[in-house]
C-alpha positions as CSV (number, residue, x, y, z in Angstrom):
1,X,0.0,0.0,0.0
2,X,2.8,2.4,0.8
3,X,4.3,1.8,-2.6
4,X,1.0,2.4,-4.3
5,X,0.4,5.6,-2.4
6,X,3.8,6.9,-3.4
7,X,3.2,6.2,-7.1
8,X,-0.2,7.8,-7.0
9,X,1.2,10.9,-5.4
10,X,3.9,11.1,-8.0
11,X,1.4,10.9,-10.8
12,X,-0.7,13.7,-9.3
13,X,2.4,15.8,-9.0
14,X,3.3,15.3,-12.7
15,X,-0.3,16.1,-13.7
16,X,-0.3,19.5,-12.0
17,X,0.6,22.3,-14.5
18,X,3.6,24.5,-13.5
19,X,2.7,27.9,-12.0
20,X,3.1,30.9,-14.3
21,X,6.4,32.7,-13.9
22,X,5.5,35.9,-11.9
23,X,7.6,39.0,-11.7
24,X,8.6,40.3,-8.3
25,X,6.2,42.9,-6.9
26,X,7.1,46.6,-7.3
27,X,7.4,46.7,-11.1
28,X,6.6,49.9,-12.8
29,X,2.9,49.2,-13.6
30,X,0.7,50.9,-16.2
31,X,0.9,54.5,-17.0
32,X,-2.1,55.2,-19.2
33,X,-1.2,56.8,-22.5
34,X,-2.7,56.3,-26.0
35,X,-2.5,58.1,-29.3
36,X,-2.2,57.4,-33.0
37,X,1.6,57.7,-33.3
38,X,2.4,54.0,-32.8
39,X,3.0,51.0,-35.0
40,X,0.3,48.7,-36.4
41,X,-2.4,47.0,-34.3
42,X,-1.3,43.5,-35.4
43,X,1.0,41.7,-37.9
44,X,-1.5,42.2,-40.7
45,X,-1.4,46.0,-40.1
46,X,2.3,46.3,-39.1
47,X,3.9,49.6,-39.9
48,X,6.8,49.3,-42.5
49,X,10.1,50.7,-41.4
50,X,13.8,50.3,-42.3
51,X,16.9,49.8,-40.2
52,X,18.1,52.1,-38.6
53,X,15.0,53.7,-37.2
54,X,13.4,55.1,-34.0
55,X,9.9,56.0,-33.0
56,X,7.8,57.0,-30.1
57,X,4.2,56.1,-29.3
58,X,1.8,54.8,-26.7
59,X,0.1,51.5,-26.3
60,X,-2.9,51.9,-24.0
61,X,-5.4,52.4,-26.9
62,X,-4.3,49.1,-28.5
63,X,-5.5,45.6,-27.8
64,X,-3.7,42.4,-26.6
65,X,-2.8,40.3,-29.7
66,X,0.5,38.5,-28.8
67,X,2.5,37.3,-25.9
68,X,5.9,35.5,-25.3
69,X,7.5,34.2,-22.2
70,X,10.8,35.9,-21.6
71,X,10.6,34.6,-18.9
72,X,7.3,35.9,-17.5
73,X,4.0,34.6,-19.0
74,X,0.3,35.4,-18.9
75,X,0.6,39.0,-20.1
76,X,-2.6,40.8,-21.1
77,X,-0.9,44.0,-22.1
78,X,-1.9,45.8,-25.4
79,X,0.8,45.5,-28.1
80,X,1.6,46.8,-31.5
81,X,3.8,45.8,-34.4
82,X,6.4,47.2,-36.8
83,X,7.9,45.3,-39.8
84,X,11.0,45.6,-42.0
85,X,13.0,43.6,-44.5
86,X,16.7,43.5,-43.7
87,X,18.5,45.0,-46.7
88,X,21.5,42.9,-45.9
89,X,22.7,40.6,-43.2
90,X,23.4,42.6,-40.1
91,X,23.4,42.6,-36.3
92,X,21.4,45.2,-34.3
93,X,20.2,46.2,-30.9
94,X,16.5,46.8,-30.3
95,X,16.2,49.3,-27.4
96,X,13.2,50.6,-25.5
97,X,15.3,52.9,-23.2
98,X,13.2,55.9,-22.2
99,X,9.8,54.1,-22.1
100,X,7.6,54.9,-19.1
101,X,6.0,51.6,-18.3
102,X,6.9,47.9,-17.7
103,X,7.7,46.9,-21.3
104,X,8.3,43.7,-23.2
105,X,9.8,43.4,-26.7
106,X,10.2,40.5,-29.1
107,X,10.9,39.8,-32.8
108,X,9.3,37.2,-35.1
109,X,10.6,36.1,-38.5
110,X,8.4,35.9,-41.6
111,X,7.0,32.5,-40.4
112,X,6.2,34.0,-37.0
113,X,8.9,32.0,-35.3
114,X,10.3,33.8,-32.2
115,X,13.8,35.2,-32.9
116,X,14.4,37.1,-29.7
117,X,12.5,38.3,-26.6
118,X,13.2,40.4,-23.5
119,X,11.1,41.6,-20.6
120,X,13.4,43.4,-18.2
121,X,16.8,44.7,-19.2
122,X,17.1,48.0,-17.3
123,X,16.5,48.4,-13.5
124,X,13.2,50.3,-14.3
125,X,11.8,47.2,-16.1
126,X,12.3,48.6,-19.6
127,X,13.3,46.1,-22.3
128,X,16.2,45.8,-24.7
129,X,17.4,43.1,-27.2
130,X,21.1,42.9,-27.7
131,X,22.9,41.7,-30.9
132,X,19.9,40.3,-32.8
133,X,21.0,38.7,-36.1
134,X,18.9,39.7,-39.1
135,X,19.4,37.9,-42.4
136,X,19.5,39.9,-45.6
137,X,16.4,39.9,-47.7
138,X,14.2,38.4,-44.8
139,X,11.1,40.0,-43.3
140,X,10.8,40.5,-39.5
141,X,8.1,41.7,-37.2
142,X,8.9,43.8,-34.1
143,X,6.3,43.6,-31.3
144,X,6.2,46.3,-28.5
145,X,4.4,44.7,-25.6
146,X,4.2,45.0,-21.8
147,X,4.2,42.9,-18.6
148,X,0.8,41.9,-17.0
149,X,-1.6,44.4,-18.3
150,X,0.8,47.4,-18.3
151,X,0.8,49.9,-21.0
152,X,2.0,53.5,-21.6
153,X,4.4,55.6,-23.6
154,X,7.4,53.9,-25.3
155,X,10.6,54.9,-27.2
156,X,12.0,52.3,-29.6
157,X,15.2,52.3,-31.6
158,X,16.8,49.7,-33.8
159,X,20.5,50.3,-34.3
160,X,23.1,48.3,-36.1
161,X,26.2,47.0,-34.3
162,X,29.4,47.6,-36.2
163,X,30.6,44.1,-36.9
164,X,33.9,45.0,-38.5
165,X,37.1,46.8,-37.7
166,X,36.9,50.0,-39.6
167,X,39.2,53.0,-39.6
168,X,41.7,55.0,-41.5
169,X,45.0,53.2,-42.4
170,X,48.3,54.9,-41.6
171,X,49.1,54.9,-45.4
172,X,45.8,56.7,-46.3
173,X,45.8,60.3,-47.6
174,X,43.6,62.1,-45.1
175,X,40.8,64.5,-46.1
176,X,41.9,67.2,-43.6
177,X,38.4,68.8,-43.2
178,X,37.9,70.5,-39.8
179,X,35.8,68.7,-37.3
180,X,32.0,68.9,-37.8
181,X,31.3,71.0,-34.7
182,X,28.1,72.9,-33.9
183,X,27.6,75.8,-36.3
184,X,30.2,74.4,-38.8
185,X,29.9,76.0,-42.3
186,X,30.8,73.4,-44.9
187,X,33.1,75.4,-47.1
188,X,36.2,73.2,-47.0
189,X,35.3,71.0,-49.9
190,X,31.6,71.9,-50.2
191,X,31.7,71.7,-54.0
192,X,28.5,72.9,-55.7
193,X,26.8,73.3,-52.3
194,X,28.8,76.5,-51.6
195,X,29.5,79.8,-53.3
196,X,32.0,79.9,-54.9
197,X,32.2,76.2,-55.6
198,X,35.1,74.5,-53.7
199,X,36.5,71.1,-54.8
200,X,39.3,69.1,-53.2
201,X,41.7,68.0,-55.9
202,X,42.8,64.3,-55.8
203,X,45.8,62.6,-57.5
204,X,47.5,59.3,-57.1
205,X,50.8,59.3,-55.2
206,X,54.0,59.1,-57.2
207,X,55.0,55.6,-57.9
208,X,51.6,54.1,-57.0
209,X,48.7,53.1,-59.3
210,X,46.1,53.8,-56.6
211,X,45.1,56.6,-54.3
212,X,44.1,55.4,-50.9
213,X,42.1,58.1,-49.2
214,X,40.2,58.4,-45.9
215,X,37.7,61.1,-45.0
216,X,34.8,61.9,-42.7
217,X,31.2,62.9,-43.3
218,X,28.2,63.2,-41.1
219,X,26.1,66.0,-39.6
220,X,26.9,69.2,-37.8
221,X,24.5,71.1,-35.5
222,X,23.1,74.3,-37.0
223,X,20.3,76.9,-36.3
224,X,17.9,74.8,-38.4
225,X,18.7,71.4,-36.9
226,X,21.4,69.2,-38.4
227,X,23.4,70.2,-41.5
228,X,24.5,67.4,-43.7
229,X,28.2,67.5,-44.6
230,X,29.0,67.0,-48.3
231,X,32.6,66.3,-49.6
232,X,33.2,67.1,-53.2
233,X,36.4,65.9,-55.0
234,X,37.7,66.2,-58.5
235,X,40.4,64.2,-60.3
236,X,41.7,63.8,-63.8
237,X,41.3,60.5,-65.7
238,X,44.6,59.0,-66.9
239,X,43.0,56.7,-69.4
240,X,39.6,55.3,-70.5
241,X,38.5,54.0,-67.1
242,X,38.5,55.0,-63.5
243,X,37.8,52.5,-60.7
244,X,36.6,53.7,-57.2
245,X,36.4,51.2,-54.4
246,X,34.3,52.6,-51.6
247,X,34.1,51.5,-47.9
248,X,32.0,52.7,-45.0
249,X,30.8,51.2,-41.8
250,X,27.0,51.7,-42.2
251,X,24.6,51.7,-45.1
252,X,23.3,55.2,-44.1
253,X,26.5,56.9,-43.1
254,X,27.7,57.8,-46.7
255,X,26.6,57.7,-50.3
256,X,29.0,57.9,-53.2
257,X,28.0,59.8,-56.4
258,X,30.1,60.2,-59.5
259,X,29.1,63.3,-61.5
260,X,30.2,64.8,-64.8
261,X,29.7,68.5,-64.4
262,X,29.3,71.5,-66.7
263,X,30.0,74.2,-64.2
264,X,27.7,72.9,-61.4
265,X,25.1,71.5,-63.7
266,X,24.7,67.7,-63.3
267,X,25.2,66.1,-66.7
268,X,25.4,62.5,-65.6
269,X,25.0,60.8,-62.2
270,X,26.2,57.3,-61.3
271,X,24.8,56.6,-57.7
272,X,26.4,54.0,-55.5
273,X,25.3,52.6,-52.2
274,X,26.4,49.6,-50.1
275,X,25.7,47.4,-47.1
276,X,27.0,47.4,-43.6
277,X,30.8,46.9,-43.5
278,X,30.6,46.1,-47.2
279,X,32.6,47.3,-50.1
280,X,31.6,48.0,-53.6
281,X,33.1,49.3,-56.8
282,X,32.1,52.1,-59.1
283,X,33.6,51.8,-62.6
284,X,33.6,55.0,-64.7
285,X,34.2,55.1,-68.4
286,X,36.3,58.2,-69.2
287,X,38.4,59.9,-71.8
288,X,42.1,60.5,-71.1
289,X,42.4,63.9,-69.4
290,X,38.7,64.1,-68.5
291,X,37.8,65.7,-65.2
292,X,35.6,63.6,-63.0
293,X,33.7,64.8,-59.9
294,X,33.0,62.6,-56.9
295,X,30.6,63.5,-54.1
296,X,30.5,61.8,-50.7
297,X,27.8,62.6,-48.2
298,X,25.4,60.9,-45.8
299,X,22.7,58.9,-47.6
300,X,19.9,60.7,-45.7
301,X,19.3,64.4,-45.6
302,X,18.3,64.2,-42.0
303,X,20.5,62.7,-39.3
304,X,19.6,59.1,-38.6
305,X,18.6,57.9,-35.1
306,X,21.6,55.7,-34.4
307,X,25.3,56.0,-34.1
308,X,27.7,58.9,-34.0
309,X,27.2,62.2,-35.8
310,X,30.4,61.6,-37.8
311,X,31.6,58.5,-39.7
312,X,34.8,57.7,-41.5
313,X,34.8,56.4,-45.1
314,X,37.6,55.1,-47.3
315,X,38.3,55.3,-51.0
316,X,40.7,53.4,-53.3
317,X,40.8,55.2,-56.7
318,X,42.7,53.7,-59.6
319,X,43.2,55.2,-63.1
320,X,43.7,58.8,-62.2
321,X,46.6,61.1,-63.0
322,X,49.4,61.6,-60.5
323,X,51.7,64.5,-59.8
324,X,53.2,66.2,-62.9
325,X,56.8,65.2,-63.4
326,X,59.3,68.0,-63.0
327,X,62.1,68.1,-65.5
328,X,65.5,67.6,-63.7
329,X,68.1,70.4,-64.0
330,X,71.7,70.6,-62.9
331,X,72.9,73.4,-60.8
332,X,75.0,74.7,-63.7
333,X,72.0,74.7,-65.9
334,X,70.0,76.7,-63.3
335,X,72.8,79.3,-63.1
336,X,72.9,79.5,-66.8
337,X,69.3,80.8,-66.8
338,X,70.4,84.0,-65.1
339,X,73.4,84.8,-67.3
């Protein structure tokens, strides 16, 4: 009988469902707030965005569509959804720092498989996902949720993590532009954006087929917000083709445009963009002696929500003219010029 009683007790214990994970008391709780700024009500109505991005909103006027245990379950909080397609494979943080209630955040893939989830990252019970891997060309859904029934105002940002070692090499020719401080006026190599136009002249070093160059671009504070820095360069083609290899840490930090100018009128434009830590090549057909203009500037007119205000970029330019050779003269020949 004793053995039977023990077995029966064990079976009853196994049949009892585990208790829901409960958060310690004292969490932030609900702070009622609702408006129309936020993402979509559910996955079918998800708001389309692109990395990097940031937004603010409020959840109390939404309904409870989803929940994930990370690790707490049983939430009845209203939630909302953003969606994006990763332009390339990258790693990013999803941060709700600055939100005013007990948040939860998670990411689904296109098949609604859970990719990542977090409830409490910060001491004030606000959530953050670190180093989430996004595959290029794949769709994802970002859900802003809460613990229990909590809701309120949120702040969300999705920022790439730089996965590569990027910086100027010791052998690079440096741009030399002053730092992009507040109130900076972009006249150093402002090209057609300034009056009179100002172009930085580039040439390959003596004895080398390629110019290796490193510059900075970004945004400087101004009276009207943030001013985008544009770097304009000109060089002379040595033959029938110029090759420009371009490198930058983030897809949004710089765009590269090759222009053929008549004064400052755009005759032809060859745009070039690239992925995170990627490299790409612009090949320009030229005539020997043709002047080519290259413009480097942030991809977006307005400053993006992630990262620093300034980023470095690198260029490797092949097929351009170098310094003009100087005819050698002997000292006696020089003296003879003054007889």
